[in-house]
N, C-alpha and C positions, 0 to 999 in steps of 0.2 A: 548530561547522559545520551543527548541525540550526539553529542561528539564523540560519547565511548563509542557508543553502538557502531557507527560509523566506523569509526578506527578497528575494531573486533570483528566485524563482519566484513567489512571489503577491505581488512588490512592497510590499510591507508590509500588506496585507490581508488576514490571516492571520483568521478566524474562529474565535472561543475554543471554541465549540461542535466543533468539528471536528478540534480538536490533537489527539485520539488517533488520527484518521484521516492526516493528518499526518506524524506519529511512526511510523504503520505504513508508509505509503509510503519514505519517507526510509529507516528500515530496511530495505526492501526492497533500495532500490537501492543502498545502503551495502554491505548483504551480498555484492552480485553485480557491485560496480565492476569486479571485476579477472577475471569471467568468460571463460572463452575459447570457450566452447560457449553463445553467447547462442539460438543455434535450441536448443538442450536444455531451457531453462528455458520458453522458449513450447511446448515439445512438453508440457511437467510443467506447464503451467499448463491449455492443453487438456487434458488427461490427465486433472486435478483439476474443472476443469469437470463436464465429462464423468461423473464418478462422484460429485460430492456433489451432493444433492437443492434443490429449491428454496428460494431464502431469501425468507422476508416481508419487506414493506418495511420496517417496522420495524428489522428486523437489517439491512438495510443502511443505514438514515440514521444508526442510532445506534452502528456499530461492531460492532466482533466480542466475544462476550463469551468474556474470557479465564477465569473462573472455571469 
């Protein structure tokens, strides 16, 4: 499903340096595909954005550090 999503969404022009970001986006969408309360997801996203401190450019461009 991931391969089909990348080919369909990015038209085969996926950049290897961004594969982690593609995987994170796919996982987010896949886990919420049957969500009945999409407004709640948006609300939680806003709550998280307000509660989280600033992110350096490096952290945003190099992906999330899971370690």
